[in-house]
C-alpha positions in Angstrom: -117.2 -193.8 -1.7 -120.5 -195.3 -2.2 -121.2 -193.9 -5.4 -124.4 -194.9 -7.2 -126.4 -193.7 -10.4 -130.2 -193.2 -10.4 -131.2 -193.7 -14.0 -134.1 -191.6 -15.6 -137.7 -193.1 -15.9 -137.7 -191.5 -19.5 -135.1 -191.3 -22.0 -135.2 -187.4 -22.2 -135.1 -186.7 -18.7 -131.6 -186.6 -16.6 -130.4 -189.1 -14.2 -128.5 -188.3 -11.0 -125.3 -189.6 -9.1 -124.7 -189.7 -5.5 -121.6 -190.4 -3.5 -119.8 -189.6 -0.2 -116.6 -187.3 -0.1 -114.1 -187.0 2.5 -111.8 -184.2 2.4 -107.9 -184.8 2.6 -105.2 -182.7 4.4 -106.3 -179.6 2.6 -109.3 -177.5 1.4 -110.2 -177.7 -2.3 -113.3 -177.6 -4.3 -115.1 -180.3 -6.3 -115.3 -178.5 -9.8 -117.2 -181.4 -12.0 -118.1 -185.0 -12.2 -118.1 -186.8 -15.6 -119.3 -190.0 -16.7 -119.0 -191.9 -20.2 -122.9 -192.5 -19.9 -123.7 -188.7 -19.9 -123.4 -186.1 -22.8 -123.5 -183.3 -19.9 -123.2 -183.3 -16.2 -124.1 -180.4 -13.6 -123.5 -180.1 -9.9 -126.6 -179.4 -8.3 -128.5 -178.7 -5.0 -131.9 -179.4 -4.1 -132.9 -176.0 -2.2 -136.6 -175.7 -0.9 -140.3 -176.5 -1.5 -141.7 -174.0 -3.8 -145.3 -173.9 -5.1 -145.5 -177.7 -3.9 -142.3 -179.0 -5.7 -138.9 -179.0 -4.8 -136.4 -176.5 -6.5 -133.0 -177.3 -7.5 -130.4 -175.2 -8.4 -126.6 -175.5 -10.4 -123.7 -175.1 -8.3 -120.3 -173.8 -9.8 -118.5 -175.8 -7.1 -118.7 -177.7 -3.9 -116.1 -176.8 -1.2 -114.5 -179.7 0.5 -112.7 -178.6 3.8 -109.9 -180.8 4.9 -111.2 -183.8 6.9 -114.8 -182.7 6.0 -117.5 -185.1 4.7 -120.0 -184.1 1.9 -122.8 -186.3 1.1 -124.4 -186.1 -2.3 -127.9 -187.7 -1.9 -131.3 -187.5 -3.1 -132.9 -184.4 -1.7 -129.6 -182.6 -1.5 -126.5 -182.2 -3.3 -126.2 -184.5 -6.5 -124.9 -184.6 -10.0 -127.5 -184.2 -12.7 -126.5 -186.5 -15.8 -128.2 -185.2 -19.0 -128.6 -186.9 -22.4 -127.8 -190.3 -20.6 -127.0 -193.1 -22.9 -129.9 -195.7 -23.7 -127.3 -198.6 -23.2 -126.9 -197.5 -19.4 -129.3 -200.4 -17.9 -130.0 -201.0 -14.2 -127.3 -203.3 -12.4 -124.2 -202.2 -14.5 -121.2 -200.3 -12.9 -120.0 -197.3 -14.7 -117.0 -194.7 -14.1 -117.5 -191.4 -12.6 -114.5 -188.9 -12.6 -114.4 -186.1 -10.1 -112.2 -183.4 -10.8 -111.1 -180.8 -7.9 -109.6 -177.2 -7.9 -106.1 -178.4 -6.7 -105.8 -180.3 -9.8 -106.7 -183.9 -8.1 -109.0 -186.3 -10.0 -110.8 -189.5 -8.4 -112.3 -192.3 -10.5 -115.2 -193.9 -8.6 -117.4 -197.1 -9.8 -121.0 -196.4 -9.2 -123.9 -198.9 -9.4 -126.8 -198.0 -11.6 -130.2 -198.4 -10.4 -133.7 -197.8 -12.0 -135.7 -194.7 -11.5 -137.2 -194.3 -8.2 -134.7 -196.9 -6.6 -133.3 -196.5 -3.2 -129.5 -196.4 -2.8 -128.2 -200.0 -3.7 
C-alpha cells in the first residue's frame, strides 16, 4: 500500500519508489520491483553515514515474514529506478509490479512526485 515514486531531479539520475508491504500467511521474499517508466530497477537499502554522505547498498531480496510489515521509505529500504522515461511527470499514477519468491506478483499504482518532494 501507499506506493509513490520520487522522480529524478536530473534526467540521467535515478528515481526511487517507496511503499509498505504486509506479509500474508507464509514467509516469502520480495525479489524484484519493475515499472514501465524505468529501464532497470534495483532493491536498495540506505546503510550508514560515511565521509559525510549516506551510503546505499543493493539487496538481492527483502525477506517478508508472515504478518510482518516492511516499509520502503526515504532513508531506508527503497527501489532505485534507473533510466526513467522523460515522459514521467509529477502527478501521474504509474504501475509497479512486485515479484515474490513464492511466485506471487502484486500490482501497485504509484503516484509520482518531483525530486525532493515528500510522500504525497
